[in-house]
Backbone as ProteinMPNN parsed JSONL, in Angstrom:
{"seq_chain_A": "MPVDVVLFDLDGTLVDSAAGIARAAERALARAGRPPLTPEQLRAFVGPPLRESFAELGIDGDELDTVVDAYREHYLKDGILDFAVYPGVVALLDALGAAGLRLGVATSKRTTSARRVLAHAGLDGHFAAVEGTEPDDSRPDKAAVISGALVALGVEQPDRVLMVGDRRHDALGARAVAIGFIGVAWGFGAPGELADAGATRIATTPEALVGLVLEATDRSPRISAT", "coords_chain_A": {"N_chain_A": [[0.795, -1.095, -0.121], [0.638, 2.256, -0.887], [2.433, 4.948, 0.427], [1.234, 7.606, 2.351], [1.856, 9.608, 4.171], [4.428, 11.246, 6.006], [6.598, 11.187, 8.538], [9.164, 13.207, 10.261], [11.91, 13.361, 11.887], [13.407, 15.914, 13.905], [15.768, 17.459, 15.058], [18.924, 17.312, 13.773], [18.009, 16.307, 11.287], [15.827, 17.717, 10.07], [16.827, 20.468, 11.215], [20.077, 21.915, 12.231], [20.86, 21.659, 15.242], [23.241, 21.746, 17.055], [24.875, 23.646, 18.203], [23.212, 25.011, 19.832], [22.505, 22.905, 21.778], [24.77, 22.293, 22.443], [25.664, 24.154, 24.346], [23.772, 24.558, 26.129], [24.028, 21.971, 27.23], [26.91, 21.932, 28.219], [26.805, 23.745, 30.069], [25.103, 22.792, 31.778], [26.483, 20.874, 32.78], [28.451, 21.947, 33.886], [27.602, 22.922, 35.895], [27.239, 20.926, 37.617], [29.721, 20.303, 38.254], [31.109, 18.83, 36.217], [32.787, 17.541, 33.301], [33.174, 19.393, 30.032], [31.621, 18.63, 27.2], [33.109, 16.371, 24.715], [34.016, 16.319, 21.27], [33.147, 14.058, 20.142], [31.357, 12.866, 22.088], [29.255, 15.01, 21.91], [28.206, 14.474, 19.401], [26.888, 12.088, 19.919], [24.981, 12.855, 21.878], [23.021, 14.426, 20.78], [19.956, 14.078, 19.844], [18.834, 11.248, 20.962], [16.388, 10.976, 23.45], [16.477, 13.127, 26.248], [17.124, 12.267, 29.008], [18.11, 9.89, 28.576], [20.765, 10.59, 26.962], [22.157, 12.172, 29.053], [22.496, 10.191, 30.958], [24.08, 8.253, 29.565], [26.499, 9.645, 29.655], [27.512, 8.854, 32.251], [25.547, 9.755, 34.349], [23.415, 9.554, 36.783], [20.454, 8.771, 39.084], [19.62, 11.146, 41.623], [21.264, 13.251, 40.686], [20.953, 13.558, 38.056], [18.331, 13.99, 37.665], [18.699, 16.809, 38.496], [20.582, 17.741, 36.558], [19.272, 17.455, 34.121], [17.193, 19.29, 34.541], [18.792, 21.57, 35.083], [19.661, 21.71, 32.231], [17.533, 21.954, 30.909], [16.655, 24.762, 31.376], [18.942, 26.305, 31.016], [18.818, 25.671, 28.017], [16.425, 26.68, 27.071], [16.631, 29.334, 27.673], [18.666, 30.288, 26.145], [19.736, 28.701, 23.989], [17.881, 27.389, 22.451], [17.031, 28.819, 19.99], [19.46, 28.686, 18.554], [20.232, 27.763, 15.878], [20.406, 26.109, 12.602], [18.55, 25.814, 9.893], [19.022, 22.719, 7.615], [20.533, 23.022, 4.609], [18.727, 22.398, 1.719], [16.533, 21.569, 2.865], [14.008, 22.846, 2.815], [13.261, 22.791, -0.021], [13.084, 20.171, -0.277], [10.762, 19.788, 1.657], [8.707, 21.431, 0.277], [8.764, 19.971, -2.195], [7.734, 17.468, -1.231], [5.318, 18.169, -0.341], [4.321, 18.908, -2.473], [3.55, 16.994, -3.806], [1.343, 15.7, -2.592], [1.522, 14.718, -0.021], [1.082, 14.209, 3.321], [2.564, 15.774, 6.042], [4.52, 15.258, 8.977], [6.186, 15.694, 12.115], [8.128, 14.147, 14.397], [9.772, 13.9, 17.363], [12.312, 13.686, 19.824], [12.491, 16.061, 21.276], [11.277, 18.41, 23.639], [7.58, 18.979, 22.859], [6.601, 21.334, 23.081], [9.12, 23.15, 22.859], [9.764, 21.998, 20.226], [7.983, 22.858, 18.535], [8.187, 25.823, 18.721], [11.02, 25.883, 17.712], [10.464, 25.215, 15.058], [8.352, 26.927, 14.133], [10.116, 29.334, 14.275], [11.817, 28.862, 12.449], [10.551, 29.25, 10.073], [9.244, 26.645, 9.202], [6.983, 25.538, 10.126], [4.383, 25.965, 8.649], [4.474, 23.921, 6.648], [3.839, 21.19, 8.388], [1.266, 18.987, 9.418], [0.987, 18.141, 11.996], [2.787, 18.345, 14.873], [4.569, 16.581, 17.145], [6.275, 15.734, 20.23], [8.505, 14.909, 23.162], [7.007, 15.01, 26.2], [6.38, 16.723, 29.539], [5.359, 15.12, 31.693], [6.643, 12.91, 31.343], [5.226, 10.779, 29.547], [5.875, 10.066, 27.33], [8.09, 8.129, 26.997], [10.218, 7.311, 25.048], [11.215, 6.98, 21.524], [9.516, 5.669, 20.157], [6.88, 5.903, 21.302], [6.846, 8.461, 21.136], [6.266, 8.482, 18.037], [3.998, 7.1, 17.954], [2.398, 8.758, 18.948], [2.454, 10.93, 17.249], [1.104, 9.541, 15.255], [-1.457, 9.264, 16.437], [-2.371, 12.019, 16.271], [-2.17, 12.883, 13.872], [-4.326, 11.341, 13.082], [-4.212, 8.834, 11.949], [-4.685, 5.483, 10.776], [-3.839, 3.576, 9.389], [-0.785, 2.174, 9.846], [0.932, 1.061, 7.811], [1.213, 2.984, 5.722], [2.975, 4.78, 6.21], [5.804, 6.686, 6.627], [8.974, 6.997, 8.556], [11.409, 9.649, 9.044], [14.807, 9.917, 9.724], [18.063, 10.413, 11.767], [19.063, 9.014, 13.64], [19.541, 5.984, 15.223], [17.547, 5.6, 17.216], [15.333, 6.43, 16.112], [15.276, 4.742, 13.686], [14.657, 2.395, 15.109], [12.359, 3.136, 16.735], [10.494, 3.44, 14.451], [10.337, 1.068, 13.835], [9.25, -0.413, 15.934], [6.533, 0.73, 15.678], [5.705, -0.292, 13.547], [5.972, 1.129, 11.211], [7.375, 2.181, 7.997], [10.763, 3.221, 7.286], [13.076, 5.647, 6.583], [16.807, 6.576, 6.477], [18.7, 9.443, 7.227], [22.044, 10.703, 6.301], [23.22, 13.005, 6.961], [23.066, 13.965, 9.333], [23.295, 13.252, 12.761], [24.073, 10.969, 13.554], [26.599, 8.376, 14.082], [28.972, 6.76, 11.974], [27.936, 3.981, 10.263], [25.998, 3.869, 11.94], [22.807, 3.819, 11.39], [22.86, 1.529, 9.695], [23.383, -0.598, 10.863], [21.199, -0.311, 12.657], [19.18, -1.501, 11.097], [18.4, -0.235, 9.017], [17.671, 0.11, 5.874], [17.372, 2.122, 3.638], [18.983, 4.957, 3.118], [19.692, 8.095, 2.786], [21.855, 10.503, 1.251], [21.641, 13.331, 0.827], [19.278, 15.98, 1.038], [18.119, 16.283, -1.597], [18.365, 13.866, -2.533], [16.809, 12.047, -0.753], [14.103, 13.104, -1.454], [13.63, 11.703, -3.773], [13.64, 9.091, -2.954], [11.589, 8.999, -0.889], [9.406, 9.729, -2.792], [9.548, 7.483, -4.483], [8.676, 5.416, -2.308], [6.214, 6.437, -2.272], [4.859, 5.66, -4.615], [4.716, 7.846, -6.236], [6.12, 8.652, -8.17], [8.2, 7.976, -10.894], [10.28, 4.897, -10.501], [13.339, 5.58, -8.865], [16.763, 5.244, -8.304], [18.27, 6.45, -5.407], [20.677, 7.166, -3.282]], "CA_chain_A": [[-0.035, 0.067, -0.092], [1.701, 3.238, -1.019], [2.582, 5.931, 1.605], [0.802, 8.811, 2.242], [2.093, 10.269, 5.558], [6.034, 11.176, 6.379], [7.074, 11.985, 9.929], [10.286, 13.572, 10.464], [12.625, 13.68, 13.259], [13.693, 17.654, 13.996], [17.264, 17.771, 15.18], [19.926, 16.157, 13.065], [17.213, 15.839, 10.292], [15.572, 19.164, 9.737], [17.878, 21.487, 11.502], [21.447, 21.319, 12.569], [20.782, 22.744, 16.638], [24.2, 21.38, 17.896], [25.718, 24.831, 18.853], [22.65, 25.313, 20.854], [22.15, 22.103, 22.624], [26.094, 21.829, 23.321], [26.074, 25.124, 25.196], [23.215, 24.063, 27.138], [24.659, 20.778, 28.103], [28.024, 22.058, 29.07], [26.319, 24.507, 31.405], [24.444, 22.048, 33.086], [27.576, 19.876, 33.262], [29.553, 22.552, 34.702], [27.006, 23.433, 37.255], [27.289, 19.731, 38.5], [31.119, 19.847, 38.542], [31.391, 17.67, 35.341], [33.585, 18.068, 32.411], [32.444, 19.561, 29.024], [31.335, 17.28, 26.1], [34.124, 16.027, 23.781], [33.116, 16.57, 19.972], [32.265, 12.516, 19.955], [30.227, 12.821, 23.133], [28.347, 15.613, 21.5], [27.551, 13.7, 18.269], [26.256, 11.118, 20.337], [24.047, 13.253, 22.627], [21.893, 14.935, 20.227], [18.818, 13.013, 19.322], [18.265, 10.463, 21.871], [15.961, 11.155, 24.643], [17.467, 13.902, 27.104], [17.483, 11.65, 30.285], [19.224, 8.762, 27.936], [21.96, 11.102, 26.572], [23.043, 12.438, 30.125], [22.898, 8.751, 31.45], [25.211, 7.879, 28.656], [27.618, 10.233, 30.259], [27.47, 8.085, 33.476], [24.916, 10.476, 35.304], [22.125, 8.938, 37.313], [19.946, 9.24, 40.208], [19.024, 12.448, 41.863], [22.133, 13.981, 39.832], [20.222, 12.979, 36.641], [17.435, 15.272, 37.448], [19.404, 17.941, 38.758], [21.272, 18.189, 35.532], [18.425, 17.711, 33.018], [16.678, 20.214, 34.723], [19.844, 22.773, 34.511], [19.876, 21.854, 30.922], [16.337, 22.862, 30.308], [16.667, 26.043, 31.979], [19.88, 26.855, 29.576], [18.51, 25.603, 26.689], [15.323, 27.494, 26.936], [16.971, 30.733, 27.958], [19.43, 31.139, 25.179], [20.037, 27.745, 23.231], [16.965, 26.925, 21.553], [16.943, 29.474, 18.633], [20.699, 28.623, 17.947], [20.195, 26.215, 14.911], [20.284, 26.308, 11.298], [17.872, 24.6, 8.985], [19.947, 22.184, 6.809], [20.538, 23.218, 3.155], [18.227, 21.728, 1.066], [15.461, 20.946, 3.613], [12.848, 23.863, 2.373], [12.948, 22.66, -1.12], [12.521, 19.086, 0.204], [9.471, 19.958, 2.22], [8.017, 21.935, -0.601], [8.422, 18.745, -3.013], [6.55, 16.1, -0.699], [3.783, 18.751, -0.093], [3.314, 19.29, -3.546], [3.191, 15.556, -4.121], [0.093, 15.29, -1.985], [1.983, 13.912, 1.132], [0.948, 14.94, 4.765], [3.79, 15.781, 6.707], [4.521, 15.59, 10.51], [7.133, 15.791, 13.074], [8.129, 13.014, 15.766], [11.121, 13.998, 17.953], [12.453, 13.605, 21.22], [12.337, 17.215, 21.923], [9.61, 18.845, 24.02], [6.484, 19.227, 21.994], [6.396, 23.123, 22.68], [10.135, 23.418, 22.158], [10.045, 21.683, 18.782], [6.906, 23.688, 17.812], [8.967, 27.321, 18.818], [11.843, 26.063, 16.765], [9.979, 25.098, 13.406], [7.97, 28.156, 14.1], [10.996, 30.337, 14.226], [12.622, 28.663, 11.268], [9.613, 29.415, 9.264], [8.63, 25.459, 8.57], [5.899, 25.358, 10.773], [3.426, 25.71, 7.858], [4.508, 22.385, 6.118], [3.479, 19.857, 9.273], [-0.099, 19.071, 9.885], [1.135, 17.664, 13.258], [4.411, 18.291, 15.508], [4.807, 15.762, 18.486], [7.546, 15.514, 20.806], [7.97, 14.578, 24.461], [5.947, 15.726, 27.518], [6.859, 17.089, 30.978], [4.845, 13.796, 32.505], [7.093, 11.452, 30.978], [4.325, 10.105, 29.096], [6.34, 9.672, 25.924], [9.792, 8.06, 27.12], [11.149, 6.94, 23.924], [10.857, 7.26, 20.21], [8.265, 4.714, 19.637], [6.066, 6.686, 22.033], [6.463, 9.881, 20.208], [5.761, 8.493, 16.943], [2.511, 6.769, 18.192], [1.637, 10.09, 19.627], [2.174, 11.676, 15.985], [0.077, 9.014, 14.247], [-2.696, 9.722, 16.848], [-2.825, 13.502, 16.194], [-2.779, 12.807, 12.456], [-5.691, 10.458, 12.736], [-3.569, 7.704, 11.101], [-5.466, 4.349, 11.331], [-2.859, 2.472, 8.756], [0.452, 2.409, 9.933], [1.766, 0.718, 6.698], [1.16, 4.038, 5.02], [3.566, 6.012, 6.811], [7.345, 6.519, 6.756], [9.906, 7.798, 9.369], [12.73, 9.933, 8.448], [15.502, 10.363, 10.904], [19.407, 10.489, 11.442], [19.708, 8.229, 14.55], [19.142, 4.451, 15.528], [16.463, 5.668, 17.932], [14.464, 6.818, 15.059], [14.963, 3.431, 13.079], [14.251, 1.229, 16.212], [10.85, 3.451, 16.917], [9.593, 3.14, 13.521], [9.958, -0.743, 13.384], [8.206, -0.7, 17.097], [5.383, 0.701, 15.567], [5.421, -1.095, 12.254], [6.026, 1.831, 9.769], [8.607, 2.382, 6.992], [12.05, 4.24, 7.556], [14.458, 6.057, 5.57], [17.568, 7.303, 7.188], [19.449, 10.467, 6.563], [23.44, 10.762, 6.616], [23.653, 14.429, 7.383], [22.75, 14.285, 10.757], [24.347, 13.312, 13.96], [24.011, 9.379, 13.681], [27.549, 7.579, 13.934], [29.223, 5.962, 10.75], [27.07, 2.564, 10.434], [24.596, 3.494, 13.213], [21.657, 3.387, 10.965], [22.687, 0.453, 9.068], [23.239, -1.433, 12.303], [19.597, -0.458, 13.368], [18.328, -2.21, 10.221], [18.031, 0.887, 7.984], [18.297, -0.261, 4.317], [17.472, 3.295, 2.811], [19.736, 6.003, 3.564], [19.785, 9.288, 1.598], [22.888, 11.424, 1.759], [21.226, 14.574, 0.771], [17.771, 16.171, 0.887], [17.402, 15.999, -2.813], [18.237, 12.26, -2.521], [15.683, 11.821, -0.052], [12.864, 13.176, -2.219], [13.463, 10.448, -4.87], [13.545, 7.78, -1.789], [10.185, 9.099, -0.382], [8.526, 9.725, -3.864], [9.801, 5.876, -4.761], [8.031, 4.75, -1.404], [4.635, 6.578, -2.228], [4.403, 5.583, -5.732], [4.245, 9.367, -6.571], [7.06, 9.085, -9.174], [9.23, 6.826, -11.394], [11.439, 4.606, -9.754], [14.624, 6.037, -8.816], [17.732, 4.809, -7.337], [18.947, 7.29, -4.943], [21.196, 6.992, -1.856]], "C_chain_A": [[1.015, 1.047, 0.084], [1.351, 4.349, 0.334], [2.022, 7.037, 1.361], [0.865, 9.833, 3.554], [3.503, 9.892, 5.894], [6.02, 11.929, 7.574], [8.503, 12.317, 9.862], [10.895, 13.919, 11.625], [13.128, 15.426, 13.01], [15.212, 17.95, 14.057], [18.13, 16.626, 14.675], [19.343, 15.702, 11.538], [16.878, 17.099, 9.535], [16.523, 20.407, 9.874], [19.388, 20.9, 12.293], [21.543, 22.324, 13.967], [22.057, 22.204, 17.607], [24.639, 22.499, 18.795], [24.706, 24.83, 20.317], [22.524, 24.536, 22.028], [23.617, 21.891, 23.546], [26.173, 22.924, 24.341], [25.317, 25.011, 26.209], [23.856, 23.114, 28.047], [25.908, 21.031, 28.977], [27.815, 23.313, 30.269], [25.793, 23.772, 32.327], [25.527, 21.28, 33.636], [28.361, 20.701, 34.228], [29.205, 22.909, 35.91], [27.098, 22.183, 38.057], [28.767, 19.34, 38.716], [31.576, 18.825, 37.214], [32.166, 18.347, 34.012], [32.863, 18.514, 30.923], [32.317, 18.509, 28.194], [32.478, 17.261, 25.359], [33.307, 16.197, 22.38], [32.312, 15.065, 19.712], [31.08, 12.502, 20.822], [29.047, 13.48, 22.658], [27.441, 15.29, 20.102], [26.689, 12.623, 18.892], [24.807, 11.512, 21.218], [23.268, 13.969, 22.043], [21.103, 13.901, 19.338], [17.896, 12.084, 20.121], [17.08, 11.238, 23.022], [16.839, 11.955, 25.756], [18.127, 12.98, 28.143], [18.666, 10.474, 29.645], [20.674, 9.418, 27.688], [22.793, 11.574, 27.904], [23.379, 10.94, 30.566], [24.091, 8.018, 30.824], [26.634, 8.389, 29.238], [27.885, 9.853, 31.644], [26.717, 8.875, 34.888], [23.759, 9.721, 35.567], [21.675, 9.612, 38.68], [19.459, 10.4, 40.637], [20.036, 13.566, 41.157], [21.467, 14.256, 38.568], [19.479, 13.928, 36.791], [17.758, 16.593, 37.79], [19.968, 18.512, 37.231], [20.259, 18.353, 34.273], [17.48, 19.077, 33.467], [17.373, 21.681, 34.428], [19.692, 22.945, 32.882], [18.738, 22.378, 30.121], [16.215, 24.391, 30.537], [17.747, 26.907, 30.982], [19.345, 27.033, 28.336], [17.341, 26.671, 26.121], [15.26, 29.12, 26.852], [17.792, 31.358, 26.695], [19.966, 30.276, 24.188], [19.296, 27.481, 22.336], [16.836, 27.439, 20.032], [18.167, 29.36, 17.86], [20.812, 27.501, 17.211], [20.244, 26.955, 13.712], [19.503, 25.389, 10.576], [18.991, 24.228, 7.85], [19.757, 22.667, 5.247], [19.698, 22.105, 2.258], [16.581, 21.343, 1.806], [13.584, 21.659, 3.148], [12.426, 23.319, 1.135], [12.524, 21.154, -1.006], [10.973, 18.865, 0.544], [8.38, 20.234, 1.02], [7.729, 20.867, -1.518], [7.47, 17.743, -2.651], [5.298, 16.911, -0.794], [3.268, 18.846, -1.465], [2.853, 17.797, -4.418], [2.144, 15.111, -3.634], [0.501, 14.747, -0.304], [1.407, 14.859, 2.324], [2.047, 14.537, 5.478], [3.453, 16.18, 8.479], [5.874, 15.418, 10.932], [6.891, 14.865, 14.269], [9.567, 13.368, 16.043], [10.973, 14.046, 19.507], [12.731, 14.875, 22.279], [11.253, 17.696, 22.464], [8.819, 19.392, 23.06], [6.541, 20.945, 21.524], [7.665, 23.574, 22.275], [10.192, 23.197, 20.455], [8.845, 22.807, 17.872], [7.73, 25.181, 17.601], [10.249, 27.066, 17.582], [11.161, 26.109, 15.273], [8.982, 26.554, 12.949], [9.122, 29.407, 13.555], [11.94, 30.005, 12.837], [11.677, 28.836, 9.958], [8.938, 27.796, 8.698], [7.677, 25.23, 9.201], [4.686, 25.056, 9.56], [3.346, 24.527, 6.84], [3.997, 21.376, 6.884], [2.05, 20.277, 9.39], [-0.339, 18.579, 11.487], [2.351, 17.828, 13.766], [4.228, 17.713, 17.196], [6.197, 15.59, 18.921], [7.203, 14.567, 22.298], [7.296, 15.607, 25.386], [6.647, 15.916, 28.954], [6.481, 15.744, 31.707], [5.541, 12.721, 32.036], [6.33, 10.282, 30.245], [4.694, 9.475, 27.85], [7.971, 9.257, 26.043], [10.828, 7.809, 25.96], [10.709, 7.228, 22.595], [9.766, 6.952, 19.829], [7.031, 5.416, 20.206], [5.362, 7.83, 21.409], [5.958, 9.777, 19.03], [4.494, 8.182, 17.09], [1.908, 8.128, 18.642], [1.291, 11.055, 18.181], [1.046, 11.034, 15.413], [-1.145, 9.245, 14.877], [-3.3, 11.21, 16.127], [-2.85, 13.659, 14.827], [-4.072, 12.179, 11.995], [-5.09, 9.228, 11.877], [-4.044, 6.344, 11.515], [-4.605, 3.092, 10.503], [-1.623, 2.674, 8.874], [1.295, 2.075, 8.732], [1.656, 1.804, 5.445], [2.103, 5.287, 5.376], [4.994, 5.648, 6.977], [7.681, 7.54, 7.937], [11.116, 8.324, 8.969], [13.536, 10.459, 9.774], [16.973, 10.108, 10.572], [19.919, 9.398, 12.421], [18.86, 6.972, 14.637], [18.101, 4.615, 16.257], [15.247, 5.638, 17.159], [14.297, 5.451, 14.076], [14.518, 2.286, 13.903], [12.445, 1.665, 16.573], [10.129, 3.053, 15.83], [9.365, 1.804, 13.438], [9.133, -1.289, 14.707], [7.072, -0.608, 16.618], [4.801, 0.284, 14.248], [5.107, 0.075, 11.069], [7.395, 1.875, 9.057], [9.373, 3.244, 7.846], [12.818, 4.531, 6.65], [15.231, 7.027, 6.479], [18.327, 8.644, 6.449], [20.992, 10.589, 7.183], [23.796, 11.806, 6.965], [23.638, 14.793, 8.634], [24.041, 13.948, 11.819], [24.671, 11.725, 14.242], [25.806, 9.219, 13.208], [27.932, 6.745, 12.718], [28.752, 4.625, 11.129], [25.974, 2.501, 11.441], [23.286, 2.957, 12.63], [21.606, 1.866, 10.325], [22.654, -0.603, 10.29], [21.947, -1.541, 12.875], [18.7, -1.151, 12.44], [17.747, -1.351, 9.098], [18.446, 0.475, 6.727], [17.986, 0.849, 3.041], [18.115, 4.14, 3.64], [20.005, 7.081, 2.474], [20.879, 10.263, 2.39], [22.831, 12.844, 1.351], [19.741, 14.732, 0.771], [17.452, 15.661, -0.601], [17.274, 14.542, -3.148], [17.148, 11.627, -1.853], [14.133, 11.946, -0.784], [12.461, 11.925, -3.257], [13.3, 9.253, -3.843], [12.112, 7.892, -1.407], [9.394, 8.967, -1.388], [8.464, 8.45, -4.377], [8.732, 5.239, -4.068], [6.572, 4.897, -1.628], [4.152, 6.156, -3.794], [4.024, 6.591, -6.839], [5.275, 9.677, -7.809], [7.514, 7.735, -9.855], [10.032, 6.291, -10.791], [12.685, 4.879, -9.559], [15.276, 5.492, -7.686], [18.376, 6.177, -6.867], [19.477, 7.141, -3.799], [22.308, 7.929, -1.604]], "O_chain_A": [[1.987, 0.947, 0.833], [0.311, 4.471, 0.982], [2.188, 7.575, 0.266], [0.012, 10.679, 3.821], [3.887, 8.734, 6.057], [5.555, 13.063, 7.69], [9.128, 11.454, 9.246], [10.397, 14.775, 12.356], [13.132, 15.956, 11.899], [15.789, 18.607, 13.191], [18.113, 15.436, 14.993], [19.958, 14.97, 10.762], [17.51, 17.486, 8.552], [16.899, 21.149, 8.967], [19.636, 19.788, 12.759], [22.085, 23.43, 13.955], [21.904, 22.227, 18.829], [24.763, 22.326, 20.007], [25.113, 24.711, 21.473], [22.437, 25.059, 23.139], [23.734, 21.532, 24.718], [26.825, 22.605, 25.335], [25.816, 25.269, 27.304], [24.162, 23.289, 29.227], [26.06, 20.572, 30.109], [28.624, 23.635, 31.14], [25.931, 23.975, 33.533], [25.556, 21.018, 34.839], [28.864, 20.221, 35.244], [29.964, 23.173, 36.843], [27.033, 22.353, 39.274], [29.076, 18.274, 39.248], [32.498, 18.04, 37.432], [32.107, 19.555, 33.781], [31.852, 17.854, 30.683], [32.901, 17.457, 28.455], [32.996, 18.377, 25.322], [32.076, 16.207, 22.382], [31.188, 14.939, 19.225], [29.963, 12.187, 20.411], [27.944, 12.951, 22.792], [26.324, 15.728, 19.826], [25.696, 12.295, 18.242], [23.812, 10.79, 21.279], [22.461, 14.409, 22.862], [21.499, 13.161, 18.437], [16.666, 12.045, 20.072], [17.368, 12.42, 23.209], [17.881, 11.425, 26.14], [19.348, 12.857, 28.237], [19.782, 10.258, 30.117], [21.672, 8.863, 28.148], [24.011, 11.4, 27.898], [24.548, 10.559, 30.501], [24.902, 7.329, 31.443], [27.658, 7.707, 29.276], [28.579, 10.661, 32.263], [27.072, 8.736, 36.059], [23.115, 9.245, 34.632], [22.192, 10.571, 39.254], [18.633, 10.828, 39.83], [19.625, 14.723, 41.072], [21.551, 15.402, 38.125], [19.753, 14.922, 36.119], [17.061, 17.508, 37.352], [19.734, 19.667, 36.874], [20.414, 19.289, 33.489], [17.115, 19.835, 32.568], [16.871, 22.631, 33.828], [19.617, 24.042, 32.327], [18.796, 23.008, 29.064], [15.611, 25.098, 29.731], [17.453, 27.917, 30.344], [19.315, 28.065, 27.666], [17.358, 27.291, 25.058], [14.447, 29.889, 26.34], [17.688, 32.515, 26.286], [20.707, 30.839, 23.383], [19.818, 27.276, 21.24], [16.601, 26.706, 19.071], [18.193, 29.777, 16.702], [21.317, 26.45, 17.603], [20.153, 28.182, 13.669], [19.775, 24.19, 10.633], [19.694, 25.063, 7.281], [18.612, 22.602, 4.802], [20.141, 20.959, 2.184], [15.651, 20.879, 1.146], [12.471, 21.133, 3.181], [11.203, 23.279, 1.002], [11.542, 20.857, -1.686], [10.179, 18.103, -0.007], [7.416, 19.501, 0.802], [6.537, 20.678, -1.762], [6.622, 17.235, -3.386], [4.285, 16.409, -1.28], [2.063, 18.87, -1.714], [2.066, 17.644, -5.352], [1.766, 14.042, -4.113], [-0.402, 14.426, 0.469], [1.316, 16.083, 2.22], [2.477, 13.39, 5.598], [2.644, 16.93, 9.026], [6.705, 15.004, 10.124], [5.868, 14.774, 14.947], [10.457, 13.209, 15.208], [9.999, 14.313, 20.211], [13.031, 14.86, 23.473], [10.187, 17.492, 21.884], [9.294, 20.296, 22.372], [6.535, 21.553, 20.454], [7.642, 24.395, 21.358], [10.571, 24.031, 19.633], [9.015, 23.348, 16.78], [7.89, 25.638, 16.469], [10.428, 27.887, 16.682], [11.387, 27.021, 14.477], [8.899, 27.072, 11.836], [8.933, 30.189, 12.624], [12.66, 30.852, 12.308], [12.137, 28.536, 8.856], [8.136, 27.841, 7.766], [7.196, 24.235, 8.658], [4.114, 23.966, 9.573], [2.293, 24.218, 6.284], [3.587, 20.442, 6.195], [1.626, 21.431, 9.448], [-1.412, 18.591, 12.091], [3.223, 17.394, 13.014], [3.838, 18.362, 18.166], [7.133, 15.347, 18.159], [6.23, 13.86, 22.559], [7.146, 16.814, 25.198], [7.487, 15.097, 29.326], [7.395, 15.25, 32.367], [5.119, 11.59, 32.275], [6.678, 9.102, 30.297], [4.058, 8.557, 27.332], [8.886, 9.81, 25.433], [12.028, 8.078, 26.001], [9.635, 7.829, 22.562], [9.004, 7.711, 19.229], [6.082, 5.48, 19.425], [4.19, 8.144, 21.199], [5.221, 10.686, 18.648], [3.687, 8.857, 16.451], [0.69, 8.277, 18.544], [0.263, 11.707, 17.998], [0.068, 11.697, 15.067], [-2.082, 9.459, 14.108], [-4.401, 11.384, 15.605], [-3.551, 14.586, 14.423], [-4.703, 12.368, 10.955], [-5.861, 8.758, 11.04], [-3.79, 6.033, 12.678], [-4.661, 1.913, 10.853], [-1.132, 3.403, 8.012], [2.332, 2.718, 8.567], [1.99, 1.473, 4.307], [2.009, 6.439, 4.953], [5.372, 4.548, 7.38], [7.032, 8.535, 8.26], [11.953, 7.536, 8.528], [13.074, 11.201, 10.641], [17.301, 9.695, 9.46], [21.004, 8.86, 12.201], [17.705, 6.898, 14.218], [17.353, 3.65, 16.092], [14.269, 4.953, 17.458], [13.154, 5.149, 13.734], [14.035, 1.285, 13.375], [11.522, 0.854, 16.653], [9.142, 2.345, 16.032], [8.3, 1.359, 13.012], [8.48, -2.332, 14.671], [6.3, -1.541, 16.84], [3.632, 0.477, 13.915], [4.226, -0.03, 10.215], [8.43, 1.583, 9.656], [8.955, 3.862, 8.826], [13.265, 3.677, 5.884], [14.732, 7.972, 7.09], [18.457, 8.74, 5.229], [21.16, 10.575, 8.402], [24.936, 11.772, 7.427], [24.141, 15.841, 9.038], [25.235, 14.237, 11.752], [25.476, 11.375, 15.105], [26.261, 9.797, 12.222], [27.07, 5.918, 12.42], [29.102, 4.128, 12.2], [25.259, 1.547, 11.749], [22.697, 1.976, 13.084], [20.617, 1.136, 10.388], [21.699, -1.366, 10.43], [21.539, -2.54, 13.467], [17.558, -1.427, 12.808], [16.799, -1.691, 8.39], [19.655, 0.491, 6.496], [18.225, 0.635, 1.852], [17.871, 4.121, 4.847], [20.513, 6.809, 1.386], [20.876, 10.66, 3.555], [23.828, 13.555, 1.481], [19.004, 13.774, 0.54], [16.643, 14.754, -0.797], [16.379, 14.046, -3.833], [16.575, 10.681, -2.392], [13.232, 11.112, -0.694], [11.37, 11.39, -3.455], [12.588, 8.358, -4.298], [11.401, 6.904, -1.587], [8.509, 8.128, -1.219], [7.353, 8.112, -4.786], [7.89, 4.595, -4.693], [5.751, 4.015, -1.377], [2.978, 6.389, -4.081], [3.374, 6.43, -7.872], [5.272, 10.773, -8.368], [7.231, 6.618, -9.42], [10.837, 7.081, -10.297], [13.366, 4.203, -10.329], [14.826, 5.276, -6.56], [18.919, 6.939, -7.666], [18.597, 6.913, -2.968], [22.866, 7.945, -0.507]]}, "name": "protein", "num_of_chains": 1, "seq": "MPVDVVLFDLDGTLVDSAAGIARAAERALARAGRPPLTPEQLRAFVGPPLRESFAELGIDGDELDTVVDAYREHYLKDGILDFAVYPGVVALLDALGAAGLRLGVATSKRTTSARRVLAHAGLDGHFAAVEGTEPDDSRPDKAAVISGALVALGVEQPDRVLMVGDRRHDALGARAVAIGFIGVAWGFGAPGELADAGATRIATTPEALVGLVLEATDRSPRISAT"}
């Protein structure tokens, strides 16, 4: 059955938000007496749920709660709007919208923050739904976020949905809710991460992603684009 809904991750897929996230993380870590992130740690930090990212740094218990709260404070104060839309993303969204696809966002970022980022970027008009994590922790992982997006979009047939993202969490979340997945290589995933998570279609540019999505939707001639 052809796809008619495409969900996008946000950080590392639509926008490069590393600068703002890194600054907020380093200020939160400094407050806890922890060292700043190395470049490798930053790459791994962006994308997964926030608590998971800090836990990977060896932070747990009450300290984890404190550091997460400090991060959110700094991020909302002066990090949230420190991002850049990846080149080619606007044309990508225009092309998919013109093909009649409904688009949504499913992100590990808080829903309110994601909507603020998209509005600031001028991208919000492309999306019929924007869903992320919630303060009550009711969406603890990417599968739960994707499920929330499907509900928001009124999707009753998951086999007509694609998820697009740059991290293994996106691929595994899509698999958990039985929707398709296409990876993007320009984000924060480590080399081989998406393939190891089972991704068989990975686009290296937004232009190539258009071809892969339209191929999956039966809205264009078969295109081989990786």
